[in-house]
VOGU-3710 file (C-alpha; in Angstrom, 3 decimals, decimal comma):
1> mlaansnlal> 173,000/123,423/113,268  177,450/122,648/113,552  178,419/120,142/114,496  179,995/119,707/118,851  184,818/119,399/118,144  185,517/116,978/121,353  185,704/118,390/124,217  185,863/121,971/123,580  183,386/125,018/122,700  183,313/125,515/119,612
11> spshvpdlvl> 185,535/128,574/118,517  186,198/130,602/115,636  188,515/128,641/114,342  186,340/125,523/115,002  183,535/126,857/112,765  183,886/126,280/108,794  183,495/128,984/106,170  180,646/130,199/109,001  178,128/133,132/107,332  175,124/132,749/109,807
21> gwkeiidpiq> 171,809/134,125/110,565  169,382/134,945/112,655  166,835/131,973/111,218  168,743/128,971/110,882  169,827/128,975/114,725  166,356/129,215/115,989  164,330/127,716/113,079  164,158/124,431/115,576  162,352/125,935/118,293  160,581/127,998/116,018
31> pfldqvaanl> 157,432/126,195/117,894  158,470/126,643/120,894  159,092/130,912/120,857  155,180/130,793/119,235  154,257/129,303/121,824  155,232/132,342/123,990  154,700/134,652/121,630  150,919/133,695/122,214  151,061/133,450/125,958  152,217/136,414/125,529
41> vdqirgfepe> 148,531/137,917/124,428  146,993/135,769/126,594  148,640/137,667/129,314  147,824/141,136/128,041  144,531/140,258/128,130  144,449/139,616/131,119  144,760/143,818/131,439  141,632/145,732/132,140  140,966/146,938/128,575  142,200/150,726/128,521
51> iasyasyalt> 145,425/149,249/129,673  145,925/146,016/127,299  146,003/148,912/123,835  148,935/150,482/125,547  150,751/146,802/126,617  150,514/145,309/123,551  151,276/147,672/120,989  154,468/147,789/123,298  154,598/143,497/123,026  154,653/144,672/118,637
61> nqgkqlrpvl> 158,362/146,185/119,440  159,731/142,805/120,280  162,417/141,611/118,164  164,284/138,774/117,896  162,104/137,145/121,071  166,328/136,201/122,635  165,591/135,436/126,036  163,273/133,044/125,245  165,221/131,630/123,041  167,704/130,824/125,436
71> valsggalgk> 165,412/129,339/127,791  164,629/127,113/124,983  168,222/126,002/124,029  169,495/125,665/127,587  166,085/123,438/128,478  166,996/121,791/125,382  169,909/120,794/125,872  169,815/119,665/129,510  166,418/117,568/128,536  163,308/118,195/126,455
81> lndslvtvat> 160,321/121,310/126,160  157,182/121,568/128,164  155,133/123,452/129,012  156,935/125,652/132,605  159,815/126,581/130,363  157,277/128,183/127,802  155,414/129,950/131,332  159,266/131,009/132,046  160,804/132,398/128,983  157,066/134,320/128,862
91> iiemihlatl> 157,839/136,182/132,512  161,071/136,822/131,493  160,424/138,184/128,034  157,351/140,631/130,064  159,898/141,555/131,937  162,116/142,527/128,898  159,961/143,706/127,876  159,009/146,822/130,489  162,661/146,981/130,742  162,197/148,823/127,503
101> vhddvmdsae> 159,738/150,816/127,840  161,242/152,091/130,707  164,462/152,972/128,600  162,264/154,183/126,374  161,169/157,348/129,059  164,406/157,432/130,273  166,564/158,111/126,367  164,251/160,232/125,103  163,981/157,604/122,620  161,565/157,924/120,232
111> lrrrkptlaa> 162,225/154,835/117,770  162,101/151,397/118,541  161,752/149,066/116,307  161,052/151,937/113,023  158,482/152,620/115,396  157,212/155,332/117,433  158,038/154,239/120,943  155,327/154,021/123,293  155,840/156,791/125,440  156,797/158,932/122,468
121> nwgnqtsvlv> 153,045/158,594/121,553  150,928/158,435/124,723  153,931/160,409/126,481  156,645/159,183/129,202  153,081/159,104/132,663  151,488/155,867/130,428  154,478/154,185/129,673  155,721/154,302/133,104  153,044/152,688/134,324  152,203/150,180/131,363
131> gdclfaqavk> 156,078/149,232/132,341  154,938/148,845/135,687  151,831/146,871/134,357  153,898/144,669/133,218  156,098/143,990/135,972  154,536/143,181/138,121  152,024/140,228/135,127  155,077/139,109/135,344  156,160/138,089/138,949  151,989/137,697/139,340
141> laasfpkpdi> 152,832/135,084/136,448  155,757/133,793/138,241  153,946/133,112/141,865  151,794/130,833/139,933  154,131/128,127/139,515  153,860/125,258/142,293  157,064/126,230/144,544  158,183/129,459/145,221  161,641/129,286/142,992  160,864/130,548/140,404
151> cravaaatnr> 159,065/133,602/141,716  161,997/134,200/143,952  164,370/133,729/141,114  162,266/136,038/138,936  161,595/138,672/141,846  165,319/138,980/142,582  166,655/139,581/138,750  163,875/142,554/138,589  165,214/144,360/141,471  168,601/143,585/139,993
161> vcsgeiiqtl> 168,228/144,498/136,713  166,574/147,343/138,207  169,103/148,740/140,551  171,421/148,102/137,109  169,853/150,700/135,367  169,733/152,956/138,900  173,087/153,189/138,758  174,239/153,726/135,348  171,817/156,668/135,586  174,115/157,573/138,522
171> qrqnfsmnra> 176,591/157,349/136,758  176,132/159,502/133,820  178,410/161,940/133,281  181,184/160,305/136,333  184,155/161,459/134,001  186,353/158,571/136,317  184,450/155,629/136,109  186,028/152,695/135,335  185,884/149,757/132,372  184,918/147,340/136,145
181> eyfrilemkt> 182,499/149,588/137,269  180,654/149,059/133,935  180,675/145,707/132,932  179,120/145,450/136,348  176,382/147,705/135,553  175,971/145,747/132,126  175,684/142,282/134,418  173,053/143,564/136,600  171,687/145,745/133,958  171,289/142,846/130,825
191> aelfalscel> 173,191/139,958/130,874  171,002/138,947/134,197  168,134/139,022/132,521  170,016/136,402/130,013  171,458/134,493/132,463  168,193/134,110/134,581  167,079/132,596/131,321  169,014/130,122/131,076  169,684/129,234/134,557  165,973/128,228/134,506
201> gaslaggtpg> 165,783/126,601/131,850  168,726/124,627/133,036  166,629/124,108/136,069  163,250/123,305/134,674  165,022/121,095/132,197  165,753/118,932/134,873  170,146/120,213/134,873  172,464/119,274/137,861  173,841/121,825/139,921  177,299/122,236/138,218
211> ecnalrsygt> 175,208/122,154/134,938  172,793/124,844/135,913  176,194/126,848/137,104  177,865/126,948/134,203  174,908/127,812/131,260  173,767/130,855/133,596  177,827/131,859/133,859  177,136/131,428/129,804  174,178/134,049/130,546  175,877/136,558/131,693
221> algtayqiyd> 178,824/136,621/129,286  176,681/136,391/126,898  174,914/139,147/128,012  176,959/141,310/128,240  178,631/140,733/125,180  175,534/141,441/123,724  174,979/144,865/126,186  178,040/146,322/124,561  177,478/145,557/121,062  174,550/147,253/121,375
231> dcldlfgtei> 176,035/149,938/122,956  178,295/150,663/120,080  175,240/150,075/118,231  174,666/153,197/119,452  178,042/155,119/118,148  178,544/152,997/115,034  175,150/152,136/113,518  172,766/153,622/111,662  168,868/153,942/112,303  167,873/153,642/108,858
241> lvgkslgtdl> 169,786/150,005/109,398  168,933/149,265/113,529  165,672/150,202/113,722  165,560/152,620/117,109  166,901/156,621/118,022  170,824/156,043/117,805  173,154/158,091/120,294  170,609/158,344/123,663  173,502/157,484/125,946  175,641/160,186/124,500
251> vsgkltlpll> 172,073/162,252/125,025  171,733/160,629/128,422  175,748/161,242/129,709  176,464/157,587/129,880  179,635/156,741/129,076  179,968/153,663/127,577  182,871/151,267/126,858  183,635/153,996/123,835  183,640/156,379/125,493  185,734/154,895/127,996
261> vvleradsad> 188,889/153,888/125,886  188,843/157,564/124,618  189,623/158,990/128,119  191,732/156,078/129,527  193,474/156,819/126,138  193,651/160,329/125,397  195,764/163,123/125,701  194,539/166,132/128,573  193,495/167,991/125,762  191,046/165,237/123,648
271> ktllqdlith> 190,171/164,274/127,010  188,807/167,609/127,900  187,111/167,941/124,666  185,744/164,619/125,339  184,170/165,789/129,041  182,796/168,840/127,329  180,834/167,283/124,368  179,317/164,567/126,273  178,269/167,474/128,995  177,453/170,803/126,322
281> wnprmfsqvf> 175,971/167,589/124,618  174,622/168,770/120,805  174,015/166,770/118,484  175,786/168,864/115,918  179,225/167,971/117,978  178,669/164,345/116,839  181,632/164,512/114,512  184,031/165,630/116,735  183,125/161,990/118,997  183,194/160,717/115,882
291> ellerygard> 186,408/161,699/115,756  187,626/161,108/118,795  186,856/157,213/118,572  188,565/156,403/115,646  191,453/158,656/116,826  191,976/156,024/119,743  190,743/152,950/118,105  187,855/153,223/120,320  185,383/150,347/118,232  188,261/147,758/117,454
301> escdvvhrfl> 189,126/147,776/121,301  185,570/147,983/121,817  185,022/144,829/119,554  187,358/142,780/121,266  186,208/142,986/124,657  182,680/141,563/122,882  185,100/138,905/121,248  186,608/137,886/124,978  183,803/137,602/126,364  182,252/135,734/123,950
311> easrealcpl> 185,296/133,466/124,144  184,696/132,909/128,169  180,618/132,496/127,056  181,988/129,377/124,940  183,927/128,145/127,657  181,135/127,918/129,840  179,480/125,728/127,298  182,602/122,990/128,761  180,059/120,576/131,020  177,336/120,159/128,920
321> phnrsreala> 176,167/117,244/127,255  176,782/117,084/122,907  173,835/117,915/121,527  171,711/120,084/118,459  170,840/122,394/121,250  174,244/122,880/123,184  175,458/123,204/119,184  173,310/125,909/119,094  174,061/127,722/121,336  177,664/128,076/120,538
331> tlteflaqqt> 176,277/129,003/116,992  174,517/132,298/118,790  177,940/133,333/119,927  179,552/133,200/116,452  176,499/134,793/115,721  176,996/137,694/117,542  180,529/137,717/116,584  180,310/138,911/113,226  177,223/141,469/114,032  180,088/142,583/116,157
341> dslgvat> 182,828/142,239/113,400  180,373/144,440/110,525  180,211/147,526/113,255  180,793/150,926/111,780  181,653/148,852/108,249  178,820/151,071/106,145  179,801/153,852/107,741
//
């Protein structure tokens, strides 16, 4: 892990010869993540037999377990890992999986992590209900804590995530939307679970209110940066490398940051052209959209915004004690920075 530097959060200038891999970040907490994975399997076994196979399929589409990683690192930054942290990480990962199932329905996505989505295999009706079951099971598990605080926090976060998704849906093809509205949606639909992971990880490890707030701020900024990166990936990535359906935001008319940059900077003719392309979308039009993205520097500007949010997340770590987990949280921002800088390189 990287060494801490005085009372400052790590920034790129403080990281010598930085070449990061995901394995380096998670190796110290792998036993924790394995326990979370085992807990998820146990939770799904509690479903009705007819439903369990579908929920298990959703579970196999797990990615990097980023939210459990945040629970573990936030808890480790302030105390020792414990069973309560494993349970909270399990709850949050189930909520996340439920949102993915629903997202794939709304986006008509056929691939996720190189496998057909639940909806592609078994249809939208089954997928929506499986997602609902995952949400309900997560809240049920949260209610098992002796005090209601965890369940209230989980329910409030779930409400906020779903509200963000609804608002984003209502904003489709709204060409007057601005960056502030876009960032608000991202904070609700994606950053909220990052923030919850960090805040509950800190709280259950015995953190002070100030430390919990600092880690919540870290999670909010990191989650926002991550969603902007993911939105850029939908335009500048390749399905072979990414392993999921791309271009789904264009299909659904979502206005992500690269498209907003073009709408901000374009002359009247190009702005009208982009609006027409999105309104009457056809995959054959992608080359025209990509030309507009290049002409107005949408990728570079979007990447710069990601870096600004990552810097804010590093600054939020300043009040925390220096230890290996805090260093890993800072390293995580550098990992995402590297991924961001590689966007569009292969194209």
